[in-house]
N, C-alpha and C positions, 0 to 999 in steps of 0.2 A: 629509522637510523640505526646503523650498525653499532654494536657495543663490543669493544675489543675483549672485555672480560667474558662476554657470552661466547665469543669466538674461542676463547681459552677452554670454556666448558665443552664446546662442540668438538674441539681437538681431543679433549680427554675422552669423550665418548668414542671417537674414531680410533683411539689407541687400543680398544678392545678388538680382538680377532676371535670372536665367539659367535657361533651360530645362534641366531635369535636376537642379537644386538645389532641393529642396522647402522650403517654409516649415515651420518647426517651432513647436510650442506653446511659448510663453514661460512656463514654470512652475518654472524653477529646479531641474529634476530631470534628472540624466544618464540617457541611455538609448541603446540601439542606434540609434534614429532620429536622435539628435543626432550620434552618432559617424559614422554613414553620411553624413549631410549634410556634416560636416567633411571626410570623405574625398572627396566629390564636389567640394567647394570647392577642395581641393588639386589634384585632377585638372584642374579648370578653370584654375587658376593655372599649371599645368604645360603648358597648351595641348592637353590631351587633350579631344577632342570627344565621344567616346562615354563619357559619365559613368556610373558604376555604384557600387554599395555596396561592391564588392570592392577592397581595396588589394592588387591582384594583381601579376603580373610586369611588366605594362606600366607601371603606376604606379611600381613600385619602380625599374625601369630608367630611366624618364624622369626621376625624381627624381635619380638618380645622375648621369645625363648632364648635367642642367641645373645642378645645384648641387655636384657633386663628392662627396667622401666624407662630408661632414657639413654641416648647417645650423648657422651660428654668427653672431657679430656682424659678420662680413664678407660675409654673404650679401646683405644690403641688399634685401630684398623685403618690403614692409610687410604685404601680405595673407598671405603665407606665415608671417610672424612672428605675425600675429593668429590664424592657424589653430593654431600651436604654443601660443600663450597660451590659446586657448580649450580645446584638448585638455588642457593642464595643469590648468585649473580643473575640467574635467569629471572628471579623475582624482583631484581632491582636493589638488592642489599649488598653490602660489602661481604664478599666471601673469604676475605683474609688471604688471598692468593690461591694457588693450587698446589700447595706443598704437602697435602695429605696430613695436616695436623688440625686439632681443634684448638686453635690459638685464641687469643683474647679478642681479636676482631670477629672471629666466627661466633664466639660466645656472646659478644655484644649484639651482633646482628640477630642471633636466635632469640635473645631476650626482647629485642625490638619487634621482631616478627610476632612473638607471642602476645606482646602488648597490643599490637595492631589487630590481632585476631580476637582480642578480648579474653584470652585464656591465661594471662599472667597470674591471676589469682588461683586458678585451678592447678596450674603448672608453674610454680614459682622457680626462680633461678634461671640459669642459662643453658640447661640441658635440653636436648631435643627428644621429646616424647614421641612414641610411634604414631599417634594420630596427627601430631604436628608435622612429622616427617611425611606422612601421607599427603597432607595439605600442601606441604612445600613443593611436592612434585606434581602440581597441577597448574593450570593457567588461571586459577581463581585469584583475584586481587584482594588485598587486605588493607588497601588505602582507598579513599574516595576517588572515583573515576568519573570523568566527564560531568554530566549533569546529575550524578548521584547526590543524595542529600545526606548531611550529617545526622539528621533525625533517623533516617532508615539505618544508617551505618551504626548508630548507637544501639539500636535494637538488635542488629546482627551480632554485634559484640556481646551484648547481654545474653542472647541465646547461646552463643558458644561458651561463654564463661559459666553459665548456670548448668548446662546439660552435657558438656563435652565428656564427662566421665561415665555417662550412660553408654552401654555397650554398642548400640546401633546408631548413636548420634555421632556424626562426623562434622568437622569444622566447616561451616558454610562461609561463602564470600563475605567480605566486609567492605564493599565498594559503594554502598549507598543506593544500590539498585535492587528492586524486587525481582526475583527470578525463580526458576523452577526449583533449584536447590534450596533457596531460602524458604520457599513455600513448604517444601518437604520438611525442613528443619522446624518450621512453626507447627506443623501437624504432629511431629514427634513430640514437641514440647507439650502440646495439649494432651497427648496420650499419656505422657509421664505424669502430668498433673492429675489426670483422671485416676491414675493408679495402675496403669498397665505395666506389666513386667517387661524386661528386656526380651523375653521370648515371645511376647505378644505384640508389642509396639512395632509398627512397620512403616509409619510415615504416610499411610493412605487414609483417606476420609471414608472409612468403611462403617458397617453397622455398629461395631463396638464403640468407635469414636463418637458416632452420632448419638448413641444411647447415653454415653458418658456426658456429653454436652447437655442433653435434655435433662438429665438428673442432677448434674453438679454445677453447670456453668451458666444458668440463666441469671442474668445480671440486670440491675437497675440502679437508679439513683441511690446513693448511700453505700453501695457495695464497695468493698476494698479488699486488698490482698493481705493475707497474714501468712499462713503456711502454704496455701494454694495461690497460684499466680494467674488466675483466670482474667482478672481485670487487665493486668499487664499484657497478657496474650491477646485479649480482645483489642486493646489499644494498638498493639503491634499489627494485628490484622487490618485495622482501620487505616493505619499509616501506610502499610504495604499496598493498599488499594487506592492510595492517593488522597486520603482524607487527613487533614492536618489536625491532630489531636495531641493532648499531653500524653506523656508516657510516665505516669506517676503512680499507677496502681489504685487510683481513686475514680469512682464512677460519679463524676460531678455533674452539675447542671449544664456546664459547657459541653461535656461529652454527650449528654442527652440530646442537646440541640444538634450536634454534628451527626449523631447516629440517626436522628429523625430526618435530616437532610439526605443522608445516604439511603435510608429506606424509601423515601419519596423518589429519589433518583432511580433506584432499582425496582420500583413498583412493588415494594414489600408492604403487606398489610397485616396487622395494623401498623401505621407509622407513628409509633409512640415513644421512640427513643430508647427502648429497652433492648438488651442483648438477648433476644429470644433465639430459638433454634434456627428459624429461617434467616435471621440476620447473620448469625455465625456461618451458616451454610453458604450464603451468598458471598461472604468474605473469603471462604476457604476453598471452594470448588466451583468450576465454571457453570455447572448446571444450577448451583444453589440447591434448594429443596425441590426436586423434580415433581413432587406431588402438589405443589402450590398451583392455584388456578391460572389459566391463561385465557386471553380473549382473542388471540390470533392463532392461526395454524397455517401450515403449508403441506403440500403432498403431491403425489404423482397420479392420483386417482381423480377421474372426472367427477365433478359435483353435479349430481342429479337432483331433481326436486326432493326426493326422499332424503338424500344425504344433506342437502341444504337445511331441511327441516330439523334433522338430527343435530347438526352443528349449532344451529340457532338455539335449540332446546338445551344444549350443553353449555351455553354461555359464550359461544364464539361469535364474533362480529366481523372479523376480517380474515380472508384466506389468501394465501400466496399460491400462484400457479405459474407454470412454465410457458414462456412465449413460444419455444420451439422444442423439438426433440434433439437428443444428443447426436453429434456427428460421429457415430461409431457404428460398426456393423451390427445389424439387428437391434436397433435401439428400442427401448421401451417407449410406448406411445403415451408420454406423460404431458404433452402440451395441451393447452386450452383447446377444447373440442368445439365444433360448430354448435352454436346455440347455448353453450355453457355459461357464457357471461350473462346472458339474459336470465338464465336460471338462478345464478348467484345473486343478481340484483333483486329478482323477484322474491328470493328467499330472505331478503332483509340483510344481506351480507355485502361487504365491500371487498375489493380485490386489489392485490398488489402483484406486479409482474417480476418474474425471476428469469434471467437469461443464463442458460448453461448449455454448452454444446459438448465440451470435453474438459471441464474445469478441474478434473482430478489428475491430470497429467502435467508434471512440471514442464515438459518440453512445449506444452501448448502456449505458455506465457512468453510473449515477445512482442515488440512493437508492431510487426506486420500483422499478427493475429489480432492485436488490439484494434487496429484500424479496420480490419474486416468485421470485427464484432460490432463496431459502432453502426455500420450500415445495416447489418443483419438484424440487430436489435431494434434499430429505428424503424425499419420497414415492418418487422413483425408487430411491434407495438402499435404502429399506425393501422396495420391491417386488422388488429383486434379492437381498435377504436380507443385506445388510451389517449387521453387528452394531453396537450402540452403541459409541462411542469411535473408530470408523473415521474416518480423515482423508479428506475429499473435497477434491480439488484443483480449485478454480474457476479457469477460464482467463482470462487477460488476454493475448490472442494478437496484440498489436500493440506498436509501439515508442512507448509513451507517454512524452512528454518530462516533465521533472520537474514543470512547472506542471500538466500533465494528471493526474499522479499525485495532486497535491494537490486539484485541483478536481473530478476525475471518479472516479478509482479508489478513493481512500480513503473518500469518502462512500458509494460503492457497497458497499464491504466493511463499513463501519460499520453500514449498514442491514441487510446480510446477517447480521452478527453479532448485532445486536439482535433480529432476528426469529428467528434460531436459538435464542437464549436464551429467548425467549417460548415457543418450541415445545418446550422441555425440554432443550436442549443435548445432544441425542442423538448428534450427529456433530460432530467437530472440523473446523475450517476451515483448509484449506491453499490455496496459490495456485500456479498454473502461469503463469510470467511471466519476463521478463528480470530481471537481477540487481537493478537499482535498485528496481523495484517490489516484489520479494520482500523486500528488506532494509527498505524503508520501511514496508511493512505489518507486518513483524515488530516493528519498533521501536515502533510505536504499539499493539502488542498485538492486532492484528486477525487474525493467522494463527498457527498452531502449527508449521507446517513448509512448506518450499518445494520445488517441482518446477521446476527452473531451465531455462528455454529458452535454453541456451547455444549452440545451433547457429547462432543469428543473431548472428554475431560482429561484424557492423557496426552492430548496433542501438546507439543512443545510451545505452540502458539497460543494455547489457552492457559496452561499451568504456569502460574507466576506472573500473569498479566491481568490487570483490572478490567472491568467492564468498560468498553469504549464510551467516551463522553457523548458520541453522536448516535448511540444505539437507538434503533427504531423497533426491532424485533429481536427477541432473545430465545433461541431454540433450545428447549430444555428436556424434552422427553418424546418418545414415540409411543402413541397409545391408540386404542380403538375407541370409536364413538358410535353410538346408535346400535340398532339391531335390525334384523331383517333386511329389507331393501335399502334401509338407511345406514347400514353398518359400513364404516369407512375407517381405514388406518390413516392417521395424521401425525405430523410432528407438531407437538404443542409448543406455542410461542407465547411468551409474555410480551405485551406491547407497551411501549413507553408513551405513546400518543404523538410521537414525532411524525409518524406517517399513518394516517387513518385509512389509507387505501382509497380506491376510486369507486364511484357508484354511477357515474355518467360516462357514456362512451359514444364516440362518433367515428365509426370505421371510415378510413380513407384509402384511396386507391393504391394498390400495388399491382395493377393489372399489366397485361402484355404491352401496353402503350409506352411503358418506360424503357429507357435504353439499358443495354447490358454491356458487359465487358467486351473489349475489342478482341477479335481472334487474330493472334499474332501470325497465324499462317497466311493472313491476307495483307500483311504489312508491305510486302514487295509490290503488290499491285497498287496499294494506296500511295506508296512513295512515288511510283512511276506517274500516277495521275497528278500528284502535287507538283512534281518537278516539271512535267510537261506543261502544266498551267503557267508556272512561273516563266518558263523559257519561251512559250509560244504566244504570250499575251503582252510582250513588250513592257513589262513593269520595270522601268528605269529606276524607280525608287526602291527596288529591292537592294538593300545596301551591301549585300554580300559580306557583311561582317560574320555572318554565320550562313553556311550553305543550307539550302532547303532540306537536305537530308538530315542534318543535325537538328533542325527545328522540328521536323516530323518525329524524329526519335524522342525529342523532349516531350512532345505531346503524348506519345504512347507510353513513355516511362511514367507519366503521371496519370495513366488511364484509370487506375483504381480510384484516385481522388476525384477526377473529373466525372467518372461514371456515378460515384456517390453523390456529388454535388448536383448533377443533373436529375438523379432520381429523388433526392431530398427536396429540391426546389421545383420539381416537376417541370423541367424544361428540356429541350433537346440538347444533348451533349455537344452536338455540332456547333452550337452557338458559342460554347466555351472553347472548343478545340480551334475554331477558326481564328479567334483573336489571339489565343496563346501562340498558335503557329506563326501568325503574321507579326506579332509584336516581339517575339523572342529574337527574331533576326535583327531587331533594332536595339536590343539591350546594350550591346557594346557601344553603339553610337552615342548613347546618352551618358556614358561614364563621366565625361568631363563636366556635364551639368550636375550630376550627382555630387561631384566633389565640391561644387559651389554651394549646394544645399547643405552638405555636411559641414562645410566651413561656417555657414550662417548659424546652424544650430550649436556648433561648438562655441561661437562667439556669444550666443544667448546664454549658454550655460556658464561661461566664465564671467560674463557681466552680472548674472544673477548672484554668483558666488562673491563677486566684488561688492555688490550692494549689501550683502549680509556682513561683510567684513571690509569696509572701504579703506583699504590701505593703499597709498600711492595713487597713480592715475588710473581712471577706469579703462578697461580694455577697449581698444578701438575696433570697430567693425572691419571685416576684410574689405580690401579695395573693390573686389567684385564678388557678388553673392546673389544667390537665388533663394527664395523662401520655400519653393516646392519644385518638384520635377516628376516627370513620368519615369518610374523606376521599376526594376525587377523584371521577372520573366514575362509578365503581361503588361508591362509599361503603364503603371497606374500612378496618377498623382495622389498624394496624401489627401488633399481636399476632396478629390473625387470619391475615394474610398469612404471618407467620413460622411459625406453627403448621402452616398448610397446606403450606407449602414443606417444612418438616421432615418432615412425614408422607410427602410424595411422595418425598423423598430416601430415607427409611427403607424405603418400599415398593418402591423400585427404579423408580419412574415417571420420575424425572429423576435425573441424576448430581449429584454434589456432596457437600458436607459440611453437617450441620445448622448453623443459625444459633443463636447464644447469646441466648435470649430475656431472660436476666437482664442483659445488657450494654446499657446505655442508648444507647451509641453505635450499636449494631446497630438498636435500635428507632427511633432518630432517622433513620438513613439510609434504612431501609425506609419509614417514615412519610413522609419528605420526597419520596421517589420516587413513592409512591402519590399524594401531593398534586399533584406537579408534572408527572408524566409519564403521559399518558393511556394510551399503549401498555403501559407497565409495569403500570399499574393494571388494565386489562382483561386483561392477560396473567396476572394472579393469579387471575382468576375461575375458570378450569377447575381450578386446583389446589385452590381452596376447595371446589368441587363434589366433587372426588375425596375430599377430607378429610371433607366432610359426609356423603358416601355411607358412608364407613367408620364414622363416628360413629352414623349412623342404621341401620347394619346392612344396607345395601343392597349386595348382592353381584352383582346382575344385570350382564351386559354393558352397558356404558354406551350403546351404540347401540340397546339394546332395553329401555330402562326402561319399566315400566308407568306408568299414571297415578298410582298410589299411590307408586311410586318417585320420580317427578318431584316430587310434593307433599312427600315426606319430605326430599329433597335441597334443594329450594328453601326449605322452612321453616327448615332449619338456616342458610341464608344470612343471615337476619335475626333469627331466633329468635322472631318473633311468630306467634301461632296462625293468624291470617287471612292472613299474608303468603304462606305456601306456596300456598294455594288461589288467591289473586289472581295471584301470579306464574305459577302453572300456567295460569291463563286466558290470560295474555299469551303464555306458551309455546305454547299451542294456536293462537293467532293467527299467530305467526311460523311455526309448524310447518306450517300450512296451505299456506304458500307454499314453504317449504323442501322439504317432502316432494314437492310437485309438480315442483319443479326437479330434484331428484335422481332422480325416478322415470323 
C-alpha cells in the first residue's frame, strides 16, 4: 500500500541533481533502493565525493567528526534533518513533516525508535547517534514482524542495549526473527564476553572464539551470570534455534532438560544437558563441531570392496551415491557404477540415493524441469533397484536467497511432487540443500526428509537458520578415510536415524520396450491419419464440439505426462492417447451435466453448514441434480477414478490407503479435481486401464497386450460395445508412430 509520506521522502530524494544520487520511483513504497538513495544523500551532505550504497566506516566516522556524538535540534542542517525525517517515514514513524527541522515530533520518533531497538539506556534522550542513524537507513525492522516472537525480540533488544557501544557492534533487527545479522551479533557478544578487543572481534566463529568457549563458557546446572553473560548468551542461542527456554541467566534443571532434548535432536554425544563445546558449536554454526563423528557419508567416488571395508572400519554405516551424472558438458562420472550396489551391501553398508543433474544453476529450477526430474529420477532409481518408499534426495546445490526459494525452488518441487503422484508415488521426495530451503520445503509439505548441506557455513540459507526439523543427514566435513586401495574422499554426515538407507534392491526394467517422447516432426502425418480415420469411417457420434485437430494437439501437448505415465506403469502410451483423443472431443458436450453435479455438491455443502448451525429452514436440494458425471479432458466419473485408485492400492500398484466411496466429501474432491486439473484427470487413465484389465480378466504383461486385450480394456473404459473397437483403431494409429520411435 502506498504511503503519501514515503512519497514525500521519495520526492525529496529526487530533488537532488547530484551524480551518484539516483532518481527513485515515487510510489509510496519503502525499499532498499530508497534507503540506499538516502544514504548517498547523507554522504553528499557530509562532503563525501565517492558515493555508495554502503553506510560504512567512512560515512560513520565523517558523520561523527562533522556533527559530534549525535544529531539533535542543535545540529542546524536542513537537508540532514530532511534525511532523518525521510528515514523515519520510511521506517513507519512520524517524521514531523519535511520542513528540515528537528522538531518535537522528530525527537519523539527518534526516542521511540531507540526504545524499540533496545538502546534507549545506552543512548538516552531524543538525539540521533551515528549508529542509530546507520540503522535508520536500512530495511531492518525494530518491531515484531509476522510470526516473529517477543521472546526472540527481547533478546535482540538486549544484545543491542548491552553491546552497541562496542566499536564493531551495529544495531541488529528487533523483529522477533532469527537471521544472519542476528547470528553475527550473537557471536560478537560471545567474543566480547570472552575478552576480545575491538581490534580482534569479528563476528565469525573462528579458532579464537572456539578456544574462548572451551576455556570460559562450559556451563552446567547451577551456572549463573555475574560479570560474564555466558548463560544469557547460551539461552539466546537456544531460543534462536527454536528451543523455548527462559532468558534469565540461570542454568536451571529446566534448561538442562531442554538442552538434553536439543542434543538428542542434533545427535550430540553425550546428551547430558550441559553447555559443552559441541553444543555451543551446533547452536552457532551450521557445521557444528566438524570433528565430531558421523555414521553416514556421501561422495562422488565408486565404493569398491576395499573402500567399503575402510568405511566400515571408520564407523560408517550408510553411504549416499548419485543416481545419474550431471547434465553438463564433460560431467564427472559420479553415478552408481555397475555392481557397486552389491559391493556396498556386501560390505555391510546401506545406501541412499541422490539426484543431481545441474542443481547448482538458479535457472535450472522451474516447474517444467521439476516434472522432467520426476521421471528421470524414478527410472534411474528403478534401474538401480531401489524399492518403493525409498527417499530420493533432489539437490539444490546453490545459495538460493529467500525470494528465489519462493519463485524458483518451491514451484520446481511442487511440479516434481505432482508428477511423482501421477506416476504412482513410488518414491518419497527429499532434498539436499541449505537449511532454509530444507525447512521451507518441509513446511509446505513438498519433502519428507532433508539432507542438509551444512558445510557451506557462509551461505545465507544456513547462517541464521536452525537445523531443519525433518533432517536425516547433516553434511559437516570433507575428509579422507582409509589408505592404499581403500583410501577415499567423502563428505562426512551425521545421521539422525530418520533414514537408515536401503540394503535390499530389486532392479526393474527401463529397457527399450518402453515408450519415448513423440517426435513433433511427425505430427503432420499423425494428424492426417487421425482426421482420415474420423472422416472415412462414418463416426456420426463424433460430436464436432472440438475438431479432431484440436483433440490431437491436446494429446501431444500432454505428451511429457502421458509418456511418463506409460513408462511408470509399464503400459503402451497409445492406450492413454486413444481415450484422451476420443474423450476430449466430448468434453464440451457434458458441460450441462457437470453443472448439475456441481449444484448437487453445493447443496450438500450448504446443508452440512446448516446442520452445524440450524438457523431457519434447511436448504432445499436443486430441482434437477446429478451425483456424478464423466468430466474433464478424459471424461472420467468420480466413482470410476476412486474405484480404479482403490484397486491399484489393493493390488500394490501404488501406495496409499483406499478412498471411502461412500463419503460424499471424497467424491466431491475427486470429481472437482477431475474437472479442473487436466494432469490429474489424465493421470487417472492408466489406473482405470489397470482396473479395467482386472475386471476383464486380462492378465497379460501390459507392454504385450494382444489386439483382443486392447479391445477388452478399452471397451471397459466407456462400457459401450463399439467403443472398444473404435478406440482400438485410434490406438493402432498412435501405435504406428510410437512403435517406430521406441524401435
